[in-house]
C-alpha positions in Angstrom: -90.1 42.8 91.6 -92.0 40.5 89.0 -90.7 37.9 87.3 -91.6 38.8 83.9 -89.8 42.3 84.4 -86.8 40.6 85.6 -86.5 38.3 82.5 -87.2 41.6 80.5 -84.3 43.2 82.0 -81.8 40.6 81.5 -82.6 40.0 78.3 -81.9 43.9 77.4 -78.6 43.7 79.1 -77.6 40.8 77.2 -78.4 42.3 73.9 -76.2 45.5 75.3 -73.4 43.4 76.2 -73.4 41.7 72.8 -73.1 44.4 70.9 -70.4 46.1 73.0 -68.5 43.1 72.1 -69.3 42.8 68.5 -68.1 46.6 68.4 -64.8 45.5 70.2 -64.1 42.8 67.9 -64.6 45.0 64.9 -62.2 47.7 65.8 -59.4 45.0 66.9 -59.6 43.8 63.2 -59.6 47.2 61.9 -56.4 48.2 64.1 -55.1 44.9 62.6 -55.6 45.3 59.3 -54.2 48.9 59.5 -51.3 47.7 61.0 -50.4 44.9 58.5 -50.5 47.5 55.8 -48.4 50.2 57.3 -45.8 47.7 58.0 -45.6 45.5 54.9 -45.6 49.1 52.9 -41.7 49.8 53.6 -40.7 46.6 51.4 -40.5 48.3 48.0 -42.9 48.9 45.0 -45.7 46.5 45.5 -48.5 46.0 43.1 -52.0 44.7 43.6 -52.7 42.2 40.9 -56.7 42.3 40.0 -56.3 39.0 38.5 -54.3 37.7 40.9 -57.1 35.7 42.2 -58.3 34.1 38.6 -59.7 30.5 39.5 -57.0 27.7 38.9 -59.4 25.2 36.6 -58.8 26.4 33.6 -56.1 24.2 32.1 -55.6 25.8 28.5 -52.3 26.6 27.4 -50.7 29.4 26.4 -51.6 31.3 23.5 -49.4 32.4 20.6 -46.0 31.0 19.9 -45.4 29.7 23.1 -43.9 25.8 22.8 -45.2 24.5 26.0 -45.2 20.6 26.1 -48.7 19.6 26.3 -48.1 16.0 27.5 -49.1 14.5 30.8 -46.1 14.9 32.6 -47.2 18.6 33.7 -47.3 20.9 36.7 -49.2 24.3 36.9 -47.5 27.5 37.6 -49.6 30.3 39.1 -47.9 33.9 39.1 -49.3 36.8 41.3 -47.8 40.4 42.5 -48.0 40.8 46.2 -51.0 42.8 47.1 -49.7 45.6 49.2 -49.7 49.1 46.8 -52.0 50.1 44.2 -50.9 50.2 40.8 -51.1 53.6 38.9 -50.8 55.6 42.0 -48.7 58.5 42.0 -45.7 59.2 44.7 -45.1 62.9 45.3 -43.0 65.1 47.1 -42.6 69.4 47.5 -39.6 71.3 48.4 -38.5 73.7 51.2 -39.5 77.2 50.2 -37.2 78.2 53.4 -33.7 77.3 52.2 -31.1 78.4 54.6 -28.6 80.8 52.9 -30.5 81.2 49.7 -31.6 84.3 47.6 -34.4 83.1 46.6 -34.3 84.7 42.9 -31.2 82.8 42.0 -32.8 79.4 42.2 -33.8 77.0 39.5 -36.4 75.0 41.9 -38.8 71.8 41.2 -41.0 72.9 44.3 -43.0 69.5 43.3 -42.2 66.0 41.6 -44.4 62.9 41.0 -43.8 59.4 39.7 -46.5 57.2 38.6 -46.6 53.8 39.6 -47.1 51.4 36.9 -49.9 49.1 36.0 -49.0 45.3 36.7 -50.8 44.3 33.5 -48.6 46.6 31.6 -45.4 44.4 33.0 -43.4 42.1 30.9 -43.9 38.5 32.4 -41.0 36.0 30.9 -40.8 32.3 31.6 -37.6 30.5 30.5 -36.5 26.9 31.3 -33.4 26.8 33.1 -30.9 25.9 30.3 -33.5 25.9 27.9 -35.3 28.0 25.6 -38.2 31.0 26.6 -41.5 29.0 27.0 -43.5 32.5 27.3 -42.9 36.3 26.9 -45.8 38.6 27.2 -47.6 41.2 29.1 -48.8 40.3 32.1 -51.9 41.3 31.9 -52.6 38.9 28.5 -51.4 35.7 30.3 -53.7 32.8 31.0 -55.2 32.2 34.1 -52.8 29.4 34.6 -49.8 28.2 33.0 -49.3 24.5 32.3 -45.6 23.4 32.1 -43.5 20.6 31.5 -42.2 19.3 34.9 -38.7 21.0 35.5 -36.8 24.1 36.9 -37.6 27.6 35.4 -36.7 31.2 35.8 -39.4 33.6 35.8 -38.9 37.6 35.6 -41.3 40.7 35.3 -40.2 44.1 34.4 -41.9 47.2 34.2 -40.6 48.1 30.7 -37.6 47.5 28.5 -34.4 49.5 29.3 -31.1 50.2 27.7 -29.6 53.5 27.2 -30.3 56.9 29.2 -33.6 57.8 29.0 -35.9 60.5 31.1 -38.7 59.4 32.9 -38.0 55.9 32.7 -38.0 54.2 36.3 -37.7 50.1 36.1 -39.3 48.0 38.0 -37.9 44.3 38.2 -38.4 41.1 40.2 -37.3 37.7 39.4 -37.2 33.6 40.6 -36.4 30.4 40.1 -39.3 27.5 41.0 -39.3 23.9 40.3 -42.6 22.9 38.7 -43.5 19.2 39.7 -45.9 16.7 37.9 -49.5 17.3 38.6 -49.0 19.8 41.4 -49.7 23.7 41.4 -46.4 25.9 42.1 -47.1 29.6 42.7 -44.6 32.5 42.8 -45.6 36.2 43.8 -43.4 39.2 42.5 -42.5 41.9 44.7 -41.1 44.5 42.2 -38.1 46.9 43.2 -36.6 49.8 41.0 -33.6 48.4 38.9 -32.2 51.2 37.4 -31.0 54.7 39.0 -31.7 58.0 38.8 -30.0 61.5 38.2 -31.2 64.5 38.6 -28.8 68.0 37.9 -29.8 71.4 39.3 -27.8 74.8 38.3 -27.2 77.5 40.1 -27.9 80.9 38.3 -24.2 81.5 38.4 -23.0 78.7 37.1 -25.1 78.9 34.1 -23.8 82.3 33.6 -20.3 81.3 33.8 -20.6 77.8 32.0 -23.0 79.6 29.4 -21.2 77.8 26.2 -21.4 74.4 27.8 -24.2 71.8 27.9 -24.1 69.2 30.7 -23.3 65.6 29.3 -24.6 62.2 31.2 -22.7 58.7 30.5 -23.0 55.4 32.1 -21.8 52.3 31.0 -24.8 52.0 27.6 -24.6 55.5 26.6 -24.9 59.0 27.0 -27.5 61.7 26.8 -27.3 65.3 27.3 -28.8 67.5 30.0 -29.7 71.3 29.3 -29.9 73.9 31.9 -33.6 74.1 31.8 -34.0 70.6 32.4 -35.5 69.3 35.8 -36.6 65.6 35.3 -34.6 62.7 36.5 -32.6 60.9 33.9 -32.7 57.1 34.1 -29.4 55.0 34.2 -28.2 51.8 34.3 -26.1 51.6 37.9 -22.5 51.6 38.3 -20.1 54.5 37.5 -22.1 57.8 36.2 -19.7 60.2 34.7 -21.1 64.2 34.4 -19.4 66.4 32.0 -19.6 69.8 30.6 -19.5 69.7 26.9 -18.8 73.4 24.9 -21.5 73.9 22.4 -20.6 74.7 18.7 -21.8 78.3 18.7 -22.0 78.1 14.7 -25.2 76.5 15.2 -28.2 79.1 15.6 -29.8 77.2 18.6 -26.7 75.3 20.2 -25.7 78.1 22.3 -29.1 78.7 23.5 -29.1 75.5 25.8 -33.1 76.1 26.9 -35.0 73.2 24.9 -36.8 71.1 27.4 -35.8 68.1 25.3 -32.4 68.5 25.1 -30.2 65.9 26.5 -32.8 62.8 25.5 -31.1 60.2 24.1 -28.3 62.3 22.5 -25.1 61.1 21.5 -21.8 62.6 20.5 -22.2 64.7 17.5 -25.1 67.1 15.9 -24.5 70.5 17.1 -22.5 69.8 20.4 -18.9 69.2 18.8 -16.2 70.9 21.0 -14.0 70.3 23.9 -15.2 68.7 27.2 -13.9 68.3 30.9 -15.2 65.7 33.8 -17.3 67.1 36.2 -17.4 64.5 38.9 -17.5 60.7 38.7 -20.0 59.0 40.9 -20.5 55.3 41.3 -24.9 55.6 41.5 -26.6 52.0 42.8 -29.9 50.9 41.3 -33.0 52.3 43.5 -30.6 55.5 44.0 -32.5 58.6 42.8 -29.3 61.4 43.2 -29.9 64.7 42.6 -26.5 66.7 42.1 -26.7 70.5 42.6 -23.6 72.3 41.0 -22.5 75.6 41.9 -19.8 77.7 40.4 -16.5 78.9 42.1 -14.0 81.6 41.7 -11.2 79.5 43.2 -7.9 79.2 40.8 -8.4 82.7 39.1 -9.8 83.7 35.8 -12.8 85.1 34.7 -15.7 83.7 37.2 -18.9 84.7 34.9 -19.9 87.2 38.2 -18.3 88.9 40.9 -18.6 87.0 43.5 -19.3 83.2 43.7 -23.1 82.5 44.5 -24.7 81.9 47.8 -27.1 79.7 46.7 -27.3 76.4 49.4 -29.5 74.3 46.7 -31.1 73.9 43.7 -33.3 71.3 44.6 -34.4 70.4 48.0 -37.3 68.2 50.1 -37.7 64.5 50.7 -39.8 62.3 48.3 -41.3 59.3 50.2 -40.4 56.3 48.0 -40.0 53.2 49.8 -38.6 51.3 46.3 -35.9 54.2 46.0 -33.4 55.9 47.8 -33.4 59.7 47.7 -29.9 61.1 47.8 -28.5 64.8 47.5 -25.3 66.1 46.5 -23.4 69.6 45.9 -20.6 69.6 43.4 -18.6 73.1 43.2 -17.0 73.7 39.9 -14.3 75.8 39.9 -11.4 76.8 37.3 -10.6 74.0 34.6 -7.9 72.3 36.0 -4.9 72.3 33.4 -2.5 70.6 35.2 0.0 73.4 35.7 0.3 73.7 39.3 0.1 70.7 42.0 -3.2 72.5 43.0 -4.5 72.4 39.8 -3.2 68.8 39.2 -5.4 66.4 36.4 -7.3 64.0 37.7 -7.0 60.5 36.2 -10.5 60.4 34.4 -9.2 63.6 33.1 -5.9 63.0 31.3 -7.6 61.7 28.6 -8.0 65.0 27.4 -4.2 66.3 27.6 -2.8 63.2 25.6 0.6 64.5 24.4 1.0 67.6 27.4 4.4 68.0 28.7 5.5 68.7 32.3 2.0 68.7 33.9 0.7 67.8 37.6 -1.6 64.4 37.6 -3.2 63.3 40.9 -4.9 59.9 41.9 -5.0 57.0 44.3 -2.3 54.5 44.5 -4.8 51.3 43.4 -1.4 48.5 42.8 0.9 48.3 39.8 0.8 47.0 36.2 1.4 43.9 34.1 0.3 43.7 30.7 -2.9 42.4 31.2 -3.3 42.8 35.1 -3.7 45.3 37.7 -1.8 44.1 40.9 -3.3 45.4 44.1 -2.3 42.7 46.6 0.8 41.8 48.3 3.4 41.0 48.2 4.7 43.7 45.2 7.0 42.4 42.8 7.1 45.4 40.5 9.2 49.1 41.2 9.1 50.4 37.7 5.5 51.1 37.7 2.6 52.2 39.7 -1.2 52.2 39.0 -3.4 55.6 40.1 -7.0 55.9 40.1 -9.6 58.5 41.2 -11.3 56.6 43.2 -9.5 54.5 46.4 -9.4 50.8 46.1 -10.3 50.9 42.2 -10.2 47.3 41.3 -11.2 47.8 37.2 -7.9 48.0 35.2 -9.4 49.9 32.6 -10.7 53.1 34.6 -6.8 53.1 35.9 -3.4 55.1 34.5 0.1 54.0 34.5 2.6 55.7 36.0 6.3 55.1 35.1 8.7 55.4 37.7 11.7 56.9 36.8 14.8 55.8 38.4 16.0 57.8 41.3 14.3 59.9 44.0 10.7 59.2 42.4 11.1 55.4 42.0 12.6 55.1 45.3 9.8 57.4 47.0 6.6 55.8 44.9 7.2 51.9 44.1 5.1 49.4 46.3 8.1 46.8 46.5 10.0 49.2 48.5 6.7 51.1 50.1 3.7 49.0 50.6 2.0 51.5 52.7 1.7 53.5 49.7 -1.2 51.7 48.8 -4.1 53.8 49.0 -2.5 57.0 49.4 -2.8 60.1 47.4 -0.2 61.2 45.1 0.8 64.1 42.8 3.1 63.7 39.8 5.1 65.8 37.3 5.4 64.7 33.8 4.4 64.0 30.5 0.5 62.7 29.8 0.7 59.5 26.8 -2.0 57.9 25.1 -0.7 54.3 26.0 1.4 52.9 28.7 0.7 49.3 29.4 -2.4 49.6 26.9 -3.6 52.4 28.9 -3.5 55.9 29.1 -0.3 57.1 31.7 2.3 59.4 32.4 6.0 59.2 31.5 9.2 61.1 32.2 8.3 62.0 35.8 10.0 64.6 37.3 8.7 65.4 40.4 6.3 63.6 43.0 4.0 64.6 46.2 2.6 61.8 48.5 -0.4 63.4 50.7 -0.2 62.1 54.5 
């Protein structure tokens, strides 16, 4: 073999090996990038901040009405969003058309649901000196490249919208942090926003709508109430905490009141208008931030009376499917609504949440969980128990909020002997049924007096 041919072949082989190595390095980098994106996408709503790479060389202070010290003892605060998720994208879900046990036509089904992710530029940015006044509040997209602040400690927060009372289509995303700004140094804070409110969607079977045709659903949180029509399918966003779902009788004296078909019914509506008359509680449910809860309402013929149909519905679900959103927790619940409880029997005992509608009723059954006993201003739920003349009951085991309890006056005799916590501390947490008179105030709460009979559930 000639020497020139040997060198040429060696150079050719070297080029091929180099090309192979380059391809392998590029492939490994792609795999690494994809892995980082996939593993980080489970940490909540994150938004690409197109402005987060702005230079820090701009030393201008915030425009507008901001009251920021422009003295020499300053530091720089640099704010950005974690770069993991594109703002403005949609999260979508679809329903399962093969619902076991359903009759198909009886279901009101939303076969898709999507939610638009907010643009980071539309978020509200707030910077406040700890223990002092606000130094900046405005749109994130209108902030300067860098924020020069007097040295000190600051609370910084961003939120996607102002949220107060119940509202449809109003998810709120939020993050905050406290930073120490040092003189002559740059301090950075990066936001990873998660949903700060919760959502509730109601579904209604056809049997339910027929049976309760003269009612409309009403949802209440700690900040307000909203009506939820039978034709509605959107999520109603609420303040996390105890949520009350009621059926409210429609005033048929109004021409449109009994229709319940408007897609806008329920938007920030309060008591009054065309929706007068009585109401009764269906369920009280605790919903946490980031939880998106679907409650499907079914009818039942238990307890007798007019069912609104020949048989209870076969419907298994009104809404179904799994919606993927790493910033929220999607839950589903089914509630069967039977005859309206009137306390006439132990089986139809009123709950603590319902007795406010029966003030003055005599000789009715009420049920609840024993959560302690009452003093003039407190709920005592820890041993040792010193009182034997009353107990406090609630709809939820272990209730700590005194305002959500009812007081029960223990009549001397067998009722007091069986129920009082001083002699029976093991009764704490048990469900009890009592028959007596509903009063408007007992130790400042709604309550039951003149108890004639009781039953403790094992």
